[in-house]
C-alpha positions in Angstrom: 0.5 -0.2 -0.1 1.4 3.1 -1.3 2.1 5.9 1.2 1.5 9.0 -0.3 -2.2 9.9 -2.1 -2.7 10.4 -5.7 -3.0 14.2 -4.8 0.1 14.7 -3.0 2.4 13.0 -5.6 0.9 15.4 -8.6 1.8 18.4 -5.9 5.3 17.3 -5.8 5.6 17.1 -9.3 4.2 20.7 -10.2 6.2 21.8 -7.2 9.5 20.5 -9.0 7.7 22.4 -12.2 7.4 25.8 -9.7 11.2 25.7 -9.7 12.8 24.8 -12.2 10.4 26.7 -14.6 11.0 30.8 -15.0 7.9 31.6 -17.4 4.7 31.2 -16.1 2.6 28.1 -17.9 -0.4 25.5 -17.1 -0.1 22.8 -15.5 -2.2 19.1 -16.2 -2.3 15.9 -14.5 -3.3 13.6 -17.0 -2.7 10.4 -15.5 -0.8 9.4 -11.7 -0.4 5.5 -11.4 1.4 3.7 -8.3 3.9 0.9 -9.1 3.6 -1.7 -5.9 6.7 -3.7 -7.0 8.6 -0.8 -7.6 7.1 1.7 -4.9 7.3 4.4 -7.5 4.4 6.6 -8.8 4.9 7.9 -12.7 2.9 11.0 -13.3 1.7 12.3 -17.0 1.3 15.7 -16.7 1.3 18.2 -19.2 2.2 21.8 -19.5 2.3 25.0 -21.4 3.6 28.4 -21.3 0.1 30.9 -20.9 1.0 32.6 -23.9 -0.4 29.3 -26.6 2.4 27.5 -26.8 1.9 23.9 -28.1 1.8 22.0 -24.6 4.5 19.5 -24.2 4.2 16.3 -22.3 6.4 14.9 -19.4 6.4 11.5 -18.0 8.1 12.0 -14.3 8.5 9.3 -12.1 8.5 9.8 -7.7 8.9 7.1 -5.1 6.3 6.4 -2.4 9.2 6.4 0.5 11.3 9.8 0.2 9.0 11.6 -2.5 11.8 12.6 -4.1 12.0 12.5 -8.4 13.6 9.9 -9.9 13.2 10.9 -13.7 11.4 13.5 -15.6 11.0 12.1 -19.3 10.0 14.3 -22.2 7.6 12.6 -24.3 8.2 12.7 -28.1 5.5 13.0 -30.2 5.9 9.0 -31.9 5.5 7.9 -28.4 3.0 7.2 -26.2 2.2 6.4 -23.0 -1.0 5.4 -22.2 -4.0 4.4 -24.5 -6.0 7.2 -25.6 
């Protein structure tokens, strides 16, 4: 059973992007999944600048125990992480 909730993990990811982005942006969580075997969360999210830039999707891996962000991957155009 995970230690963190979906809301907590989503907030961790949002705070990460707040700390690394210098311009205003919109942030949307598209999917959150917990992997019990690896004790990690995967958060698929989308960011775009307020100035109407095309959104960029990211897949962020968060450690459930520490809340540490383990990996951030930008999605390539041809890449799909979940069924749409």
